[in-house]
C-alpha positions in Angstrom: 33.3 42.1 1.9 34.2 41.9 5.6 32.2 41.2 8.7 32.1 39.6 12.1 29.4 37.0 13.1 28.6 34.6 15.9 30.0 31.1 15.1 26.7 29.2 15.8 24.6 31.6 13.7 27.0 31.3 10.8 27.3 27.5 11.1 23.5 27.0 11.2 22.9 29.2 8.2 25.6 27.6 6.1 24.6 24.0 7.1 21.0 24.7 6.3 21.8 26.2 2.9 24.5 23.6 1.9 22.2 20.7 2.7 20.2 21.2 -0.4 23.2 21.6 -2.7 23.7 18.9 -5.4 26.4 16.4 -4.8 27.2 16.3 -8.5 26.4 19.8 -9.9 26.0 20.3 -13.6 28.3 23.3 -13.3 30.9 24.0 -10.5 29.3 27.2 -9.2 26.1 25.3 -8.2 28.1 23.6 -5.5 28.7 26.9 -3.9 26.9 29.1 -1.4 26.7 32.8 -1.9 27.6 35.0 1.0 26.3 38.6 0.5 26.6 41.3 3.1 24.4 44.5 3.0 22.9 46.8 5.6 24.1 44.7 8.6 22.7 41.5 7.2 24.5 38.5 5.8 22.4 36.5 3.3 23.5 32.9 2.6 22.0 31.5 -0.5 22.1 28.2 -2.5 20.5 27.3 -5.8 20.6 24.4 -8.3 17.9 25.6 -10.7 15.4 23.3 -9.0 15.6 24.3 -5.3 16.7 27.5 -3.8 17.5 28.1 -0.1 18.2 31.5 1.6 18.7 32.6 5.2 19.7 35.9 6.7 21.9 36.5 9.7 22.7 39.7 11.6 26.4 40.6 11.4 28.7 43.4 12.4 29.8 44.6 8.9 33.0 46.4 8.0 32.4 46.3 4.2 29.5 45.2 2.1 30.1 42.7 -0.8 29.7 39.1 -1.9 31.7 35.9 -2.2 30.9 32.5 -3.6 32.6 29.5 -2.0 32.2 25.7 -1.8 29.1 25.1 0.3 29.9 21.7 1.8 33.5 22.6 2.6 32.3 25.9 4.3 29.7 23.9 6.3 32.3 21.5 7.6 34.6 24.3 8.6 32.1 26.5 10.3 30.8 23.5 12.2 34.3 22.7 13.5 35.2 26.2 14.5 35.7 27.0 18.2 32.8 28.8 20.0 34.1 32.3 19.4 33.1 35.1 17.0 34.2 34.6 13.4 35.8 37.3 11.3 35.1 36.7 7.6 36.8 38.7 4.8 37.0 38.4 1.0 40.7 39.0 0.0 41.3 38.8 -3.7 40.3 35.4 -5.0 40.0 33.9 -1.5 37.8 34.0 1.5 39.5 34.2 4.9 37.9 33.0 8.1 39.5 33.7 11.5 38.0 32.3 14.7 40.3 32.6 17.8 43.6 31.2 16.7 42.1 29.1 13.9 42.5 30.6 10.3 41.1 29.2 7.1 41.6 30.4 3.5 39.2 29.2 0.9 39.3 29.8 -2.9 36.3 31.6 -4.2 34.4 31.2 -7.5 33.2 34.0 -9.8 30.2 35.7 -8.3 29.0 36.9 -11.7 28.6 33.2 -12.9 26.1 32.4 -10.2 22.5 32.2 -11.3 19.9 34.6 -10.0 17.6 33.1 -7.4 13.9 32.9 -8.3 11.4 35.3 -6.9 9.0 34.1 -4.2 5.6 33.2 -5.7 2.4 34.9 -4.4 1.6 34.2 -0.8 -1.3 31.8 -0.3 -1.5 31.7 3.5 0.1 30.5 6.7 0.2 27.4 8.9 1.6 26.6 12.3 5.2 25.6 11.8 5.2 22.7 14.3 1.9 21.3 13.0 3.0 21.6 9.4 6.3 19.8 10.1 4.6 16.9 11.9 2.0 16.6 9.1 4.6 16.6 6.3 6.7 13.9 8.2 3.6 11.7 8.5 2.9 11.9 4.8 6.3 12.1 3.1 7.2 8.6 4.5 4.8 7.1 1.9 6.2 9.0 -1.1 8.0 7.0 -3.7 11.8 7.0 -4.1 12.0 5.7 -7.6 13.1 8.5 -9.9 11.8 6.7 -12.9 8.3 7.4 -11.5 8.7 11.1 -10.7 5.0 11.7 -10.0 5.1 9.4 -7.1 8.1 11.1 -5.5 6.0 14.1 -4.6 3.5 15.1 -2.0 0.3 16.5 -3.3 -0.8 19.6 -1.5 -4.5 20.4 -1.7 -5.8 23.7 -0.3 -9.5 24.1 -0.1 -10.7 27.0 2.1 -9.2 26.5 5.6 -8.3 22.8 5.1 -4.9 21.7 3.8 -4.7 18.0 2.7 -1.4 16.3 2.1 -1.2 13.0 0.1 1.6 10.7 -0.9 1.9 7.1 -2.3 4.5 4.8 -3.8 1.8 2.3 -5.0 2.3 0.0 -2.0 1.0 2.4 0.6 -0.8 5.7 0.9 -0.7 8.4 3.5 -3.3 11.2 3.8 -3.3 14.0 6.4 -5.7 16.9 6.9 -4.9 19.9 8.9 -6.1 23.5 9.3 -4.3 26.5 7.9 -5.0 30.2 7.4 -5.5 31.1 3.8 -5.1 34.7 2.5 -8.5 34.3 0.8 -11.4 32.3 2.3 -12.3 30.7 -1.0 -8.7 29.5 -1.7 -8.6 26.4 -4.0 -5.1 25.4 -5.0 -3.2 22.2 -5.7 0.5 21.5 -6.1 2.8 18.5 -6.4 5.9 19.2 -4.4 9.0 17.0 -4.3 8.7 15.0 -1.1 12.4 15.2 -0.1 12.5 19.0 -0.5 9.2 19.5 1.4 10.2 17.1 4.2 13.7 18.6 4.7 12.3 22.1 4.7 9.4 21.5 7.0 11.7 19.6 9.4 14.0 22.6 9.8 11.3 25.2 10.0 9.2 23.3 12.6 11.5 23.8 15.6 11.7 27.5 14.9 8.2 27.9 16.0 5.8 30.6 14.8 4.2 30.2 11.4 5.3 29.0 7.9 4.2 31.1 5.0 3.2 29.0 2.0 3.5 30.6 -1.5 2.2 29.2 -4.7 2.1 30.5 -8.2 -1.4 31.2 -9.5 -0.3 31.7 -13.1 2.1 33.9 -15.1 5.4 34.7 -13.5 6.7 31.9 -11.3 4.2 29.3 -12.6 5.1 25.8 -11.3 6.8 26.9 -8.2 6.2 26.7 -4.4 7.8 28.8 -1.7 8.1 28.2 2.1 9.1 31.0 4.5 9.7 30.6 8.2 11.6 33.2 10.3 14.7 34.3 8.4 14.7 31.2 6.1 13.0 30.8 2.8 13.0 28.0 0.2 11.6 27.7 -3.3 11.2 24.6 -5.4 9.9 23.7 -8.8 6.8 21.6 -8.8 6.5 18.2 -10.4 4.5 18.1 -13.6 1.7 15.6 -14.3 -1.6 14.4 -12.9 -1.3 12.8 -9.5 -3.2 9.5 -9.4 -6.7 9.6 -7.9 -5.8 7.7 -4.7 -8.8 8.5 -2.4 -10.9 5.7 -3.9 -8.3 3.2 -2.6 -9.5 3.9 1.0 -12.0 1.2 1.9 -15.5 2.5 2.8 -16.0 -0.3 5.3 -14.1 -2.9 7.4 -14.9 -6.4 8.5 -12.4 -6.5 11.4 -10.6 -4.0 13.6 -7.7 -4.3 16.0 -6.5 -1.8 18.6 -2.8 -2.2 19.5 -0.3 -0.3 21.6 2.0 1.4 19.0 5.3 1.1 21.0 4.7 -2.6 21.8 3.9 -3.6 18.2 6.9 -1.7 16.9 9.2 -3.6 19.2 7.6 -6.9 18.4 7.8 -6.4 14.6 11.4 -5.3 14.9 12.4 -8.4 16.8 10.5 -10.9 14.6 11.7 -9.2 11.4 15.3 -10.0 12.3 14.9 -13.4 10.6 13.1 -12.0 7.6 15.0 -11.2 4.4 14.5 -7.9 2.6 11.4 -9.0 0.7 10.0 -11.4 3.3 6.8 -10.3 5.0 5.8 -10.5 8.6 2.5 -12.2 9.3 0.0 -10.9 11.8 -2.6 -13.4 13.0 -5.5 -11.8 14.8 -8.1 -13.7 16.9 -10.1 -13.1 20.1 -7.1 -14.3 22.0 -4.9 -11.5 20.7 -2.2 -11.1 18.1 0.7 -13.4 17.0 3.5 -11.8 14.8 5.5 -14.3 12.8 8.3 -14.3 10.2 10.3 -16.9 8.3 9.5 -20.2 6.7 9.6 -23.9 7.4 13.1 -24.3 6.0 14.5 -20.9 7.1 15.1 -19.1 10.4 11.7 -18.5 12.1 10.4 -16.2 14.8 7.1 -15.6 16.4 5.8 -13.5 19.4 2.4 -13.1 20.9 1.1 -9.8 22.2 -2.1 -8.3 23.6 -4.6 -6.5 21.4 -8.3 -5.7 21.3 -9.8 -7.4 18.2 -13.3 -7.4 16.8 -14.1 -9.7 13.9 -13.4 -13.2 12.5 -9.9 -14.6 13.0 -7.7 -13.3 10.2 -4.1 -13.6 9.1 -2.5 -10.8 7.0 1.1 -10.2 5.9 2.9 -6.9 5.4 6.3 -5.6 4.3 7.9 -5.1 7.8 9.6 -1.8 6.7 6.3 -0.3 5.4 4.5 -1.4 8.5 7.0 0.1 10.9 7.1 3.4 9.1 3.4 3.6 9.2 3.3 2.9 12.9 6.0 5.4 13.7 4.1 8.1 11.7 1.0 7.8 14.0 0.5 10.6 16.5 -1.3 8.6 19.1 -0.3 5.9 21.7 -2.7 3.3 20.1 -2.9 2.1 16.5 -6.3 1.1 15.0 -5.8 -1.4 12.1 -9.0 -1.8 10.0 -9.1 -4.9 7.8 -11.6 -6.1 5.1 -9.7 -9.1 3.6 -6.2 -10.5 3.8 -5.7 -9.5 0.1 -7.2 -6.0 0.3 -5.7 -2.7 1.7 -5.6 -2.3 5.4 -5.8 1.1 7.1 -3.8 2.3 10.1 -5.1 5.2 12.1 -4.0 6.7 15.4 -6.2 6.4 18.5 -6.3 8.2 21.8 -5.9 6.7 25.3 -9.6 5.7 25.3 -9.3 3.9 22.0 -11.2 6.4 19.9 -9.8 7.1 16.4 -8.1 10.5 16.1 -9.4 12.0 12.8 -7.1 13.6 10.2 -4.5 10.9 9.4 -4.8 7.6 7.5 -2.0 5.3 6.4 -3.1 2.6 3.9 -0.8 -0.3 3.4 -1.1 -3.1 0.8 -0.8 -6.6 2.2 1.5 -9.3 0.7 -0.2 -12.5 -0.3 1.0 -15.2 2.1 3.0 -17.8 0.2 3.6 -15.4 -2.8 
């Protein structure tokens, strides 16, 4: 194997593939990236039996072939190379990289020991890449991070006709996002529980590429329990999570007794300042009245902070407390300048929604957050 490639193209391809490699692989070869040259294309691949990543790059080939090298080491090296074309060649049991006057020699691993990447499942449809990336980011923030509850570490993807719905919860909050997509069949009806980290990382990298993301889901038989995402020259597959996702829609209140409209950027700044005196499990308290909003943290014997700010409030005066981290993540996930916080009771779930400049709620996204009992 021997070829010449642009430094930036090689560095981007290797970095994207190496990002999903396991830090502690069960076998050494899973820490490697496969470089395979054929027909003027370099295909860089990574696979850990759960997630596969693959990207193709145009190269000037001298000889076809394949080599398997440490992914993280190669990513660090290619990122640090000078901005010049890179000559790559497999020589015996080593891979040589020459870029300007810089030369690196890396040991290779046996190509024949590397597992075969899974085939892409059947295509289900396409969605705008930027819209999809934004939607996934809004929802994945609410996914659980506790591996002892694997069901809650995923994002449920529901496909019904031309509507895609994304849902995630960690028991303390819930995020729901609806968006439009283009199914291959008008009567499409599919569901999948995708690992949130894999989905978020993939969508984040595919979004800036523009164009469309192709979504592939197994419908039974070969490839059952797998999702695939393709954007440009990049493709990812991931095994789905097993189990029945909790029925979370009934957690959304069907009415509210009070509602506040607040500038998102202003509330984020205030919560961050006030939370400086709050310990990790200490809530921030939001006191709403017709005079506005007061945000407080701390107790009578501890450091305390409070700050007043403007808001438009409808309803009886109410004080409600939230985990400051959960509240900030929900506010930052909104795609409008104004947040609408709908309340029913200080002990019942509150719902954050984005609003436009005129204060009207923007449909499609809801972030439910459980309050913390004051004094608990």
